[in-house]
VMD Tcl script that draws the C-alpha trace (Angstrom):
set ca {
  {21.93 -5.27 -10.43}
  {18.55 -4.41 -10.40}
  {19.43 -2.27 -13.20}
  {20.97 -5.04 -15.12}
  {18.67 -7.98 -14.15}
  {18.12 -8.83 -17.46}
  {21.17 -10.24 -18.02}
  {21.99 -14.53 -17.69}
  {24.92 -16.69 -17.24}
  {25.31 -18.28 -20.30}
  {24.53 -21.38 -20.46}
  {27.65 -24.18 -22.81}
  {26.46 -27.32 -21.03}
  {23.23 -28.28 -19.60}
  {22.99 -31.49 -19.05}
  {26.26 -30.88 -16.90}
  {26.15 -29.84 -12.77}
  {27.88 -26.38 -13.28}
  {24.81 -25.69 -16.79}
  {21.63 -26.96 -14.35}
  {22.86 -24.76 -11.70}
  {23.27 -21.94 -14.59}
  {19.33 -22.43 -15.29}
  {18.78 -22.48 -12.11}
  {20.08 -18.92 -11.52}
  {18.97 -17.89 -14.49}
  {15.04 -18.28 -13.97}
  {15.90 -16.79 -10.11}
  {16.82 -14.12 -12.18}
  {14.11 -14.40 -14.31}
  {11.59 -14.11 -11.77}
  {13.23 -11.37 -9.77}
  {13.55 -9.45 -12.98}
  {9.66 -10.11 -13.49}
  {9.23 -9.10 -9.61}
  {11.11 -5.85 -10.73}
  {9.27 -5.08 -13.40}
  {5.30 -5.43 -11.48}
  {6.72 -3.64 -8.77}
  {7.88 -0.73 -10.70}
  {3.65 -0.93 -12.93}
  {2.09 -1.30 -9.14}
  {4.52 1.56 -7.71}
  {3.18 4.21 -11.42}
  {-0.39 3.10 -11.19}
  {-0.43 4.18 -6.95}
  {1.28 7.39 -7.69}
  {-1.29 7.98 -10.68}
  {-4.04 7.08 -8.27}
  {-3.34 9.09 -5.48}
  {-2.01 12.40 -7.67}
  {-5.92 13.24 -8.62}
  {-7.28 13.57 -5.17}
  {-4.06 15.48 -3.90}
  {-4.44 17.81 -6.97}
  {-8.55 18.16 -6.33}
  {-7.32 19.67 -2.81}
  {-4.85 22.02 -3.62}
  {-7.00 22.93 -6.96}
  {-10.25 23.28 -3.93}
  {-8.18 25.34 -1.27}
  {-6.41 27.50 -3.76}
  {-9.80 28.46 -5.48}
  {-11.36 29.34 -2.17}
  {-8.11 31.13 -0.95}
  {-7.71 33.73 -4.53}
  {-10.95 35.92 -3.06}
  {-12.28 36.32 -0.12}
  {-15.44 34.38 0.49}
  {-18.21 34.11 3.35}
  {-17.86 31.43 5.36}
  {-20.52 29.44 4.29}
  {-17.83 29.79 0.56}
  {-15.25 28.48 3.00}
  {-17.58 25.43 4.51}
  {-18.09 24.45 1.07}
  {-14.18 24.17 0.04}
  {-13.22 22.65 2.75}
  {-16.55 20.14 2.90}
  {-14.54 19.57 -0.85}
  {-11.23 19.53 0.77}
  {-12.85 16.69 3.57}
  {-14.12 14.47 0.45}
  {-10.61 14.07 -1.04}
  {-9.10 13.26 1.82}
  {-11.38 10.36 2.57}
  {-11.81 9.61 -0.99}
  {-7.67 9.76 0.11}
  {-8.12 7.46 2.71}
  {-10.00 5.10 1.49}
  {-6.93 4.09 -1.49}
  {-4.69 3.76 1.39}
  {-6.81 1.76 3.06}
  {-6.98 -0.41 -0.31}
  {-3.79 -0.26 -0.92}
  {-2.56 -1.90 2.57}
  {-5.58 -4.67 2.32}
  {-3.83 -4.93 -2.11}
  {-0.51 -5.63 -0.02}
  {-2.28 -8.52 2.75}
  {-4.41 -10.23 0.08}
  {-5.00 -10.64 -3.28}
  {-7.00 -8.48 -5.68}
  {-9.48 -11.21 -6.92}
  {-10.21 -11.07 -2.67}
  {-10.49 -7.43 -1.84}
  {-13.64 -6.87 -4.84}
  {-16.43 -5.15 -3.28}
  {-19.64 -6.04 -5.45}
  {-22.32 -4.02 -4.82}
  {-25.38 -2.58 -7.38}
  {-24.95 0.42 -7.95}
  {-27.12 3.34 -10.22}
  {-24.12 4.68 -13.09}
  {-25.67 7.37 -13.64}
  {-25.16 8.50 -10.18}
  {-21.77 7.30 -10.13}
  {-20.82 9.59 -13.30}
  {-22.68 12.42 -11.74}
  {-20.07 11.94 -8.61}
  {-17.13 11.41 -10.72}
  {-18.31 14.83 -12.04}
  {-18.63 16.89 -9.00}
  {-15.51 15.23 -7.68}
  {-13.22 16.94 -11.22}
  {-15.68 19.77 -11.53}
  {-12.98 22.30 -9.86}
  {-10.06 21.25 -12.19}
  {-11.79 21.88 -15.46}
  {-13.16 25.15 -14.04}
  {-9.44 25.83 -13.94}
  {-8.46 24.98 -17.51}
  {-11.88 26.88 -18.52}
  {-13.00 23.25 -19.33}
  {-17.00 21.71 -18.46}
  {-17.45 18.48 -17.59}
  {-21.30 16.92 -18.38}
  {-23.31 13.84 -17.85}
  {-25.58 12.60 -19.76}
  {-27.91 9.73 -19.28}
  {-29.69 8.17 -20.91}
  {-32.30 5.76 -19.09}
  {-31.28 4.30 -15.76}
  {-27.79 2.14 -16.19}
  {-27.12 0.08 -12.98}
  {-24.48 -2.53 -12.51}
  {-22.87 -4.55 -9.76}
  {-19.75 -4.08 -9.31}
  {-16.77 -2.68 -7.00}
  {-17.81 1.22 -6.13}
  {-14.37 2.04 -4.76}
  {-12.85 0.60 -7.90}
  {-15.11 1.47 -10.49}
  {-15.02 5.32 -8.94}
  {-11.03 5.48 -9.69}
  {-11.33 3.77 -12.89}
  {-13.44 6.57 -14.25}
  {-11.89 9.24 -12.25}
  {-8.52 8.54 -14.27}
  {-10.30 8.70 -17.39}
  {-11.64 12.10 -17.16}
  {-8.96 12.88 -15.00}
  {-7.12 12.13 -18.56}
  {-9.55 13.48 -20.54}
  {-9.70 16.93 -19.01}
  {-5.28 16.94 -18.79}
  {-5.03 15.86 -22.75}
  {-8.59 18.14 -24.05}
  {-8.27 21.89 -25.16}
  {-8.75 24.31 -23.17}
  {-12.52 25.97 -23.42}
  {-13.71 22.36 -24.51}
  {-16.27 19.97 -22.81}
  {-15.63 17.22 -21.84}
  {-19.46 14.69 -22.05}
  {-20.21 11.04 -19.30}
  {-22.23 9.68 -21.64}
  {-23.74 7.06 -19.54}
  {-26.85 4.07 -20.93}
  {-27.57 1.01 -20.48}
  {-26.11 -1.88 -22.97}
  {-28.23 -3.44 -25.74}
  {-30.76 -5.69 -23.99}
  {-30.29 -4.34 -20.49}
  {-32.27 -1.97 -18.72}
  {-30.85 -2.08 -14.83}
  {-29.58 -4.90 -12.74}
}
mol new
graphics top color blue
foreach p $ca { graphics top sphere $p radius 0.5 }
foreach p [lrange $ca 0 end-1] q [lrange $ca 1 end] { graphics top cylinder $p $q radius 0.2 }
display resetview
């Protein structure tokens, strides 16, 4: 069964016909077990990736509904939620792409300023920090640029900051420090 893929057939005589058949069957079970493990890891990763924008949308909505606001306040909240919906849509599109082609083929490198990316992630997750009376700060030392897949890098950074907020004490500060590596001052 799927829960017992680690079990193998005993092979007492590997050189006879039944032994060879059992060996082939055991190799098939190994590949099947590996596929199930990869599927479990993928499902876990996807759940984590989708949870962050969904939580951000929920938190923005809850904060907006706690107190009556002027129309502009609701527009800002709805705009933030729409940004999260766009990010969620991009994630879903990427997942569909990954299901059709290898991960290496779907990477889209582009030149980007890492300070701008850090500011975007900080702004995006600030509502989560506010809920726990935490702060997110961005400290930049010069211009730091790179060539990378913007969506993948943003997802990775958002996950790191999300985890930092989740596992830091209430009232703490999470700082994103951006600087170019020694000897590199841009592209």
